[in-house]
C-alpha positions in Angstrom: -18.6 32.2 -15.1 -15.7 34.0 -14.6 -15.3 31.8 -11.6 -15.4 28.8 -14.0 -12.6 30.5 -16.8 -10.4 31.4 -13.8 -10.3 28.1 -12.4 -9.8 26.9 -16.0 -6.3 29.3 -16.1 -5.0 28.2 -12.7 -5.5 24.7 -13.7 -3.4 25.1 -17.0 -1.2 26.9 -15.3 -0.1 24.8 -12.6 0.2 22.1 -15.2 2.6 23.7 -17.3 4.6 24.6 -14.0 4.8 21.1 -13.2 5.7 20.4 -16.7 8.6 23.0 -16.9 9.5 20.8 -13.4 9.3 17.6 -14.7 12.1 18.6 -16.8 14.5 17.9 -14.7 12.6 14.9 -12.9 15.1 12.2 -11.5 13.7 9.7 -13.6 13.5 11.8 -16.9 11.0 13.8 -18.6 10.0 10.7 -20.2 8.6 9.4 -17.2 7.4 12.3 -15.5 5.2 13.8 -18.4 2.8 10.6 -18.9 2.7 10.6 -15.2 1.3 14.4 -15.0 -0.9 14.0 -18.1 -2.7 10.9 -16.6 -3.5 12.7 -13.3 -4.8 15.4 -14.8 -6.9 13.8 -16.9 -8.0 11.6 -14.1 -10.0 14.5 -12.7 -10.7 16.4 -16.1 -14.8 16.0 -15.5 -14.9 17.4 -12.5 -18.2 20.6 -12.5 -18.0 21.3 -9.2 -15.9 24.5 -8.0 -14.9 23.1 -4.6 -13.3 19.8 -6.2 -11.8 21.7 -8.6 -10.0 23.9 -6.3 -9.1 21.0 -4.0 -7.4 19.4 -6.7 -5.4 22.6 -7.7 -4.2 22.9 -4.3 -3.3 19.0 -4.5 -1.2 20.0 -7.4 0.3 23.1 -5.6 1.4 20.1 -3.3 3.0 18.2 -5.7 4.8 21.1 -6.8 6.5 21.8 -3.3 7.1 18.3 -3.4 9.0 18.4 -6.4 10.8 21.1 -6.0 12.1 19.4 -2.0 13.2 17.0 -4.1 15.5 19.2 -6.5 17.0 21.2 -3.5 17.9 17.7 -2.0 19.2 16.7 -5.2 21.2 20.0 -5.2 22.1 19.7 -1.8 23.5 16.3 -2.2 25.7 17.1 -5.1 27.1 20.3 -3.0 28.1 18.7 -0.1 29.4 15.7 -2.4 31.7 18.5 -4.2 32.9 20.1 -1.2 32.4 17.7 1.8 36.4 16.9 3.3 35.4 13.4 4.6 
C-alpha cells in the first residue's frame, strides 16, 4: 500500500510540474492544459506498478523536452537582441 501512495504522489507531482511549465508554452496555456489532462487521463486506469512507473518516466522525458524548448526560445531571443550581423 505504501508503494501505491508514493506512486500516486509522484504522478500528482509530475502533473503539477508540467502544468507549471505549460504556463509559458509557445502555443499558450489554453492549448497545453487540455492536452496534458487528456494524456494523464488516458493512463488513469493503470493498476500495474511497472506501467505506472513507465508513465512517470515518460512524463519526465516530456518535462525535459518542454524545458529544452524554453531554453531554445530564450537563446533565440537573446541572440536576436545581441547579434551584430
